[in-house]
N, C-alpha and C positions, 0 to 999 in steps of 0.2 A: 921207050915202048916194048923193047925185046925180055928187059930185063923184070915189067912184072908178066907178062905172060907169063915169062918160066916160072914167075911166083908162084900165079894162080895153078903152076902145070903140079909145082911143087905142094898145094895144099892138097892140092884133086886128086892127088895119086894114091892109090889105096897102100902099093908098098911101103912110099916115105910118110904115111899116114902110122904105119905101126910102127915104127924104128923107135928108137928112143931119145933120141933130141925131141923130138915131138913130148915130148911129156913134160920138157921144162916151157917157162913160160916166151909167148911166140908175142910180139907187140906188131902191130901192123898200123903205122903212122903217117897219117898226111897223103896216104894216097889217092891217086887216083884209077880205080878200078875198073875195067872195060872187060866186061863178062860175053867176051862174043860165045854165042854158041855154035860151035862148030867139032865139023867129029875130031878136028886135031885135040881140044880141049878135055872131052871126052869126064863129063861127069859122074860121080860112082857116092856112094853112100858117105858123108861123111861122119867118122869118127875119131874121136877128141878122147887123150889119157891126161892131158895136163889142161895149162890155162891160155886161153887165147882174149887179149886185149886188141882190140878193133876200135883206131881214135880217128876222128875228124876226117871220117873218110867219104868220098864223094866218086859215086859211080855210073859212068856213061851209057850211053844205048849201043852203041856200034863200036866198030875199031874207029871212025872220025873222032873226031874231038868237035861236040856240038855244042856243048854246057845244059846239053839237055837231063835233066835227072831221074836216070830209072827209075822203075816203081819198084826196086829192091835193090839194099845194099851187096845183100851177101846170094847168090841166088844158086838154088837148090831143087832140080830136078826129082830125086828121088830119096828115100825116107832118109829124115836126120836124126841120127844117133849119138846125145852125148851121154858115155858111161859115168864118167867116174872125171872130168872135167870142169872146166869156169871158163864161160865163154865173157866176157864182157864189152858192153856200144856206149862208146860216150862222143859224144859231140857229131852226132849225123845229122846231117843237111839232106838225108834225101827224104822221099814220102816215106816208106819202112825201112828201118833196120836193120830187121833181119825178114825176108822172104821167101814161103817153102810153098815149092809148087805139087807137096804132097803131102804127109804125115807129118809130123816132127814129135818125138818121144823123149824126155829129159827125165833116165830113170835113174840118178844115182848123184849128177853134177849139182851146177847152176849157171842160171844167167843170169843176165843184167842188165839192164838198158838205163843212161842215165843222159840229162841235158839232152835232149832231142829233137830236133828243131820240128818232127810231124809224127806219124807214129811209130811205135816201136815194135810193132810186129806183127805182119799177117800171115797165115796160113791158108791153102784151098786143102788144106787133108784135116786130119784130126790133129790137134793136139792133149798130150797126154803127159801131166807131170805127175811122173810113179812116185812112191813113198821116197820119201827121204830127200826130193829133189824139189829145185825152188825159181820161180819165176819169181825174179821183182823189175819195177818202170818206177826211175824215179827223176822228177823232173822232164819226163817224156809222154810220148804217145800213148795210146792202148793198145790191147792186142784184140786184133780182129781175127777168127777164125771164119771165113766166108762159107766154104763146103759142105766141112765136118764136123764131130762135135768137138767138144772141150769136155775133157776128164781133168780132175785135178784129185789127187790123193796126198803129192806134197804139201806147198805152199805159195801161194801168188799174193806180192807185197804190189800192190798203184800207190803211188804220189804223186801227190803234183802232177795231176792229169787235168788238160786243158782240151785232148779231143776229143771230147762229147762222148763219155765214158769210160769207165775201167778196160772193161772187154765187152765185147759184139760178140754172140756167137748165133751163127744163121742155125747151126743143129742143134741137139740138145744137149745143155750140159751137167755135168754132171760132177757134183764136185763134194770130196768126201775130207776135206783139207782144212791148213788154216790159211782164211785172204783177211788181205790188210786193205781196204779202199780210202785212201787219206786225201783230201785236200784234190778231187775230180768236181769234173765241169760234166753234169748230164745234157744239158741241151735241149729240154723235151724229150729226153730218150734216159733210159735209168742207167744209172751208171755200174750195174750187169744189166746188157739189153739181149733179150734169148729173142729168139725168133720161133724156136721150136718146142718149147717148153725145157725141162729139164727136172733133176731132182738135188737136192739139198738135203746128204743123207750126213752127219756124224761130223757135220763142219762146224769150226769155230770160226764166226765172221764179227771184222770188227768196222764200219762204217765212220769216218772224221769228218766233218765239215766240208759236207757234201751243197752241190752250188748249182744255179743253174736256172734256165728262165723254166717261171711255169708253165704247163696246160691250162687253156679254157676251164676245164673241170677237173680232173685231178691231181696232175700238179705232174712233176717227176717224182722218179719210186727210186731207191736203192735201186731193187733188183724188178726188173722191165720185161716181164713176157707178152709180148705183140699175137703171140698164137694163140691158135682154140687149144693146145696137146694143154695136157696135166701139168700141172706144177708141180711138185712134193718135195718140200720141208720138214724134216726128219731127223731126233735127236740133235737138231743145229741148238749154238750159243751164241747169241748176238748180244757181241760186247760193246762197246761208246760206239754212239751214232746220233750226228748234229746231222741234219740239212733242212733245208728253207720250209719243207711242208711235213718234215715227217714222216713220209711214204717211203715204209722199207720195204713192201713189196708191193706189186701190181701186176696183175693178168687178166687178159681177159679169157681164158679159160678157165676151167675146175684147179681150186686150191684146197692140199691138202697138207694143213701142219698138224704134226707129234711130237710131243718131247720136246717143245721148245722153251728155252730158255730164257732169260735177261742178266746179262752181270753187269749191268750199268746206272747206276743212279740216275733219280732225277729227268729221265727220256723220254721221248716220247715214240712209240714205234705202232704205224698204222701199216693192216693188210687188207689189199682190196682185191675183191674176184668176183668176178660177172655172170660165171654158169653156176658154183658149186663151190662149198664151203665147208670142209669139213675138217675138225678140231678135234683132238685127242691130247691129252694132257700137258698143257699149255701154264708154263709158272709164270705169272704178273706179278710176282711178291715185288719185288726192287725194284721198279721204274716205276716210274712217273703215271705212265698212259700206254695199255699196248690194246689199240680199237683192232676189231676184226669185221670187217663190211662188205657185204656181199650187194651187192648195187643191183639186185631183181628180188621183189617180197616176192613174189611165186615160184624165188630156185628153190632146189633143193641145199638145206640146211644142217648139217648137227655138230653140234659146239660143243658136248660133251665136260668136260671137267673144266672150269677156266678160276679158278679160286683169287680172290681179288684179298687184298691185306685191309685195316680197319682206316676208313678215313676214303677206299676207293670203292667201287662199283660199276655192276655192268652198265653200260649205256643205255637210254630208252629207243628199242628202233623207231623210224618212221614209217613211211607209207610209200618211199621211195626205195628203201633200204631195212637191211634184216640185220645187225649189228652186237655183238658178242665183245666180251674182252670186261676190259678194266681200267675206270678216268676215275680222277679225284674228284671227290664230291663236291659240287659246288656250295658257297655259300647259303644258309638257310637249310643246307642237308645234311644228312649227317649217314654211315653206316661203319655199325662197331664189332662186327663179325671179322672176325681173321679166316684167314683160306676157304674163303666161301664165297658160294653164284647168289651177289643178292643185290639188287637195285639201292640206290641213296634214296633215302627215305626225308620225308618234310620233317623238322625239326618240330618234336611235341609241343605244344602249348603251357603244357605242365611243366616244362625241365626250367628249372634254372639259369644254365649256360647250356649252350649247344653248341660244338665245332665239329667238323668232318669226322675227326673220329676220337672226339668225346662230350661226355652228358652227363650232365651234373643232377639232380631231382632233391628234394627237399624230403624232412621227414613225413612221413606218412603218405610215402608214395613208392613206386616199384617199377624199375626200369631195367630191360632186359634186352639182350643182344643185339636182338630185330632189331631197336631204337623204338620199342613202344611203352608207355607209362601206363601204369596202371594205379587206379586208385586203392590202397589198402581200405579192406574192410574192419582189420584191428590196426589202426596207426601205430598203434604198441610195436607191431610186428613187424616193421619199417622205420628203418634208424635213416634210410635215404643213402646218398653219398654219390660217389663219380664213377663212372664205366670209360672205361676197360678198368680194374681194379683188382685187387686181389680176391676179393670177396665178389663175385661175376654175382652172388647171389640179392645181397641188397640186403637180405630177410637176416631177421634176429634167430639166434639159436631154438630150433624147437620148429620153425617155419619155411614153408619150403613152397614155389608151384606160382604160377600170376600172379598177381599182388599178393601175396605170402601167406594166401587163404587158405594152403594145407597144412598137416601136421609132419612135423620128420619122423624118418622110422621109428624112432626110439620113443615117441612122441604120441598123443590121443590128444582127442578135444574134449575137453572139461565137461562135467556137468552141468557148471554154471550155462558156458556159451558154449556157440560152437565153434566162436571165431578164434576162443582161448585153448592153447596148446599148452600141455603140463605133460611134463616127462614122466614116463613110469617105471616103474620098480626094477631094480636089478636084478637085485640076490632074493633067494627065493623066502627068505626071513621075508624082506620088508612086501614081498609082493603076500605072504598071508596076512599080514597086519593091514592089509589096505582090500582085501578081500575082508577080514573079520569089522574093519571099520567101515563097511559101505556096509554089509548087512545089518551089524549094530546100529548103524544110523536108523532105520527103517524100523527094525527092530525095537528102535527106543519110543522113536515119533509113532508107530502106531499100540506101544503098549499107554503112554502118557495119555493120546485119545481113550481107548477102552478103558481105562479109569476114570478119566470124565465124564463117562456114558453111565457105564455100568453103578459108580457112585452117588449118581445124583435121583433124588426123590421127587416125591410129585411136589411138595416145595421147598422150591430155590433159595436161597441164602444169596442176600443182597453180594457175597463176596464174591458166592461164583460166578454172579453174573457179570462182578466188573472185573471179575479173570479172564473170563471167558471173552468179553470187550475186550481187552490187554491182549490175549490171544488172536480175535482177529485183526488187532493195529501191528501184530506183529506180522501176519504177511507183506505187509507194504514196508515194513523196515527189513525183512527178509530181501525182496525186491531190489529194498536201497542200497544193502549188506550189499549183495554180490554185483551192482552199479559201480560201487565202491574199488569194490576190489580189482574191476579191471582197470583206475585208473592209473595214470604216472607217477603218483606217489605211494598211492595202496601199494603197487610193485616194488618200489624200491626200498618200501617201509620189510614186504616178505622176507625177511631174512629172522632167521632165529628162534628169538623171544617173541617176537614180533610178529613172524609169521603163524607162530602157534597159537596168538592170541588171537588176528584175523579168523584163525582155522577156530576156537573155541566161537568166537562171537557168532559166526554165523552158525556154526550148529546150533544154537541157544537159540538164534532166529528161526531156523525149520524149527524144533521142537515145540516153541510158542506159537509159531502160525500154525503147528497140527499136521503139518504136511510134511513130505521129503521131499525138497527141492533139490540137494544136491548144491555144494561148495566148490569155489572157482577152485581148489586144489586136488579136489575128485576127478575121477575118471572111470563110469563102468566099461568104457570100449578099452582101457588097460588091462581090465580083469577079464574081457574077452583075447584079448592078446595072450594072458595068461594061460587061455584054457588054449588055445591054439584056433583060434578063430578067425577069421579076417573082419575087421571090426568095423562096424556099420553103425549110423544112428538107430534103423531099423531094429535092429540087432541087439544096441544098447534096452529100448523099447519093450520086448520077448524077454529078455533078461531080468528087468524092473519087476513085469506083470509076472513071470514064476515068483520071485521074491511075496508078493501082493498077496498070488494067489496061497500060497505056501502059509502064509499066516494069517489068513483068512480063513483056511483052513483048522486050525488050529486051534484060532477063537472062536470058534464055529462048534467045533467038538464041545468045549468049555461050557458055551454062553448059549449056541443057537446061532442056525443063519440069521435070522432075523439081525439079533446087536450086528454078527461081524459085518455083513451086510451093510450096514447103515456107518458103522465104524472104517469099516474100508476104503466104501465112499470117499466119506467126511477128509479121513488122512492121505488117501491115495490119487484121490479122482484128481484134484489139479495136477498133479506131476505130472500121471499117467496125460493128462490132452498136452500139458508141456510138451514131452517128447512128440504130439507132432507137430509143435512148433519148431522145434525144431529142425524136424527137415522141409519147412516151408520156409527157414531162412532163405534169400536173395536180395542181391547183392549187386552191384553195377561195377566194374572193373576199369571199366574205357569212360571216355565222353559219349556213349549211344541213347537215344531215344528209344521209348516205346518197351512193349514186355521182350521184344527178342534181345535185347541189350542187358534183360536180368540173366544172373548168373545164380541157379539154384543146384547145387551140387550133392546135394542128399537127396533129391527129388529121384523116382525112376527114369530112366533116360528115354526110354519109350514114349511116341506122343503122346499128350494126354496125363501124366505123369503128376505133376502138378495137380490140377481136377481129381486126381483119383485122391491124394493124398485127403484134401479137401474134404472129399464125399465120405470119406473113412471115418474122416475125425468129425463129423457134423453126425451123422450118426451111430456116432460110438457116445456121441456126447447128450444124444436122444436117450438113446436106449438107456443108458445110469443113472440121467434126472430123472425119469421115467418111474424107475423103479425106486430110487432116493424117495420122490414124493411120497409113491403108495406107501412104502416101508414108516418113512417119520411122522406120521399119526399117531402109531402105534408104540413110540416109546417115549418117555416120559422126560424130557430137558428144562429148559425155564421156559416152559410154557406158564405156567400159573403169572408172569410177571406181566407178559404181554396181552393185548388186549386181543377181547375174541377171533378178531375179523385178523387178524394177523397173526392166528397160532403157527402159520408154517413161515415165518418171518425167517429162519435160521437157513434157509434156502438162500436168498439175498447175499447172506455170508458165503456160505459156499459159492455162488458163482460168483462172486466178488474174490475170493480167491483164487478161483480157475479161471477168471479174463484177466488175471494180474498173471499167474504163472503162464499163461496162453503167449501173449503179450509179451512179456517179458521175453520169451524162446523166440517167438518171431520177429521180436525187430531187438535183436543185440545191442546194447548201448552203446559200444564201440564202433556200429555201424553204422546206425541211427538214430545217433543220442536226440536229436530234436521230436523225431516221429515217436519212437520208444516214451518220450515224457510228457508229449502232448498228450499220448492215448492214452495213458494211467493216468497223467491230471484229470483227462474225460472221466474216466472210469471214475473216479475218487469222489469229482465234481457231481455226478451222477449219484452218489451214493449217498450225496450229501444231503443235497436237494430230497429227493426223498426220503432220507429220515426226516426234513424237516418239514415236510409237507403230509406224513403218512405218522408221522409219531407211533409208534408201535409199544412203547414203554409206555404204561400205566404210569409209573414213577420219573417225575420232571428230572431227577438228579440222573436219573440213569442215559433218558433221551440226551441231555446236556452231555454227559460224560461221551458218548459217541458221535456227534459231533465235534466234540473238541477233541478225539482221537482223529477223525478224519482231517477235518484243517490242519491238524498237525502231521499228519501222512502227505496232506497238500503243501504242506512247507518243506517237509523234508525231502519230495518230488522232485521241488524248485530249485532246492538247492544244488540235488546233484544233476539237473539240467545243465546250470550254468558251470557247474566247475570241474567237470572227471575229467579235463583235459590241460587244467590250467594248473597241477600238480599239488594244489590245497585248497580243502570246502574245510570252512565253519559251519557246523550244526548243532543250531540250539538244543536243547534237550526237551 
């Protein structure tokens, strides 16, 4: 026994502690230590320069051999400082391998506890692991800080611990270094149990294979704070984490999380706070789920930005708690946006395939990353497909927006339909030719109509009447041609010579009808772009009206205002009202009902804009028709061949052309094929019945000619009605 006391005196003496031989390894093996606290021993600060191994040590309570295990193996009454050496505890059989009654500071060395029967280390004061220092528990108990705080700037490693938690800190814990906790038992408290809150700032923390008995409500957490003090987790990287509950942090007080990221795939992270929850810059992109829950619906919560990857979304809150973060979408739900804050949405009914991170729709539909599926008003603008993909818009070239209903930057709506986009010219020469073609077409149609009126006499020939009826029939043919140009078959054929033939046929139909409607390849809004104006439907109507006014003024100067007004009305009135019809185009992008579900992009956006356009249209039509009715009686056309009671039957032809043009513009065949064809067919049928009942021509052959033309028009409308999207159409002449 005296030898034992002598050995203790050597270790504890400050003079010997500074000697050079202590820098070598010192092994204490199978000793019975009796740390008798007497004045003879004289404890001082322990300064270690070398390595010390303490193996299988049993410490007795006093000088008497009593087999009672003391609370500590190596007792230090004052600060213990290890500047450079290594201390290894192995096979300790006492309650604590190392017990420090004051502060413990590890500034540059390492201390290892292995194969202990109970707790690895206990400190009554602060435990401070400075940068470069490390403390490791393997197959041993935990670290318990009873009265002070825990400061970790170095590394802390706890493995195979079964004492009920990796470390317990009565005071606040401040961790900034690397922490690895593997195969530990929480036993109804956290692997890291905090009694006074704390701060995890810039730490790299990994939890692996945590186990323990679950609490009735929340269950054990990796980091468990049982106080009302603030717990801060800032700039922390959480690595591998496997636990029975997935709860990584739980605190009874407020929780602030900032700059946190997760580096392990396919893991679940759950943070729980009771009083207040503040989240900033949390990255949940690489884990299965990270959920932040505030167990109080009325408590303060600031979620900040928590972006989720595709297939994951923000969990819905409940009446009992507020929830933020990211969780994988359940079957039947989808979330396609990357690095955004969005909840999982129900799979749309119009999708072909719907997975948490993928959505497929057929042609004619347009899907966006918000998991909404729109019905395209122009099916040819939407090719369908799968999101996510390289072509996130799912729109064909020249189309953008929801339902691909808008034209791209270098495109503009065509004159035939506001739902069909045509490419505007790039070069100056091409632009000049396009402007000349637009002006020349209007001038040509106006010239043909003027010559027809000016060349007529009081006695009309039968050939001129047949020609007039043929021109009237061309109005229907022009509308049919416009619809045909929007079919898939026509779109495929509009290349090279075929494109030229289609445009020529469209021009012939317009000239034949005596009006300037506009082909599918022309766009007055492109001309507005060339002039530096913002394109819109009403501005195109103003430009068209300016051209009409110019041509009318020129004819009035040559032949008088009466003739000029009649020719202008007969030629341009249908097309002018057609511009109003383009403004009234409405369609449904989603599965909605009622007027609120209609999208009318070209009417004024203020309340009552649609009604205003309708009112202006009706008023304009009434004024122009009143002028036509008063002027027409003084001009000789084909009245000689009509019954006297129906001397102004030509007005019916004007109304028919106008109604055709207005309905065709308001109801584009691409968006409302059945409605357009039904409306125009009903209009033709009404005209046919009126001709059959009234018989305005004295000559029966003329009456039969009119009826045959109208019937043939009905046949053409029937053909287009059935095949606009079947790629083929056989039209009988």
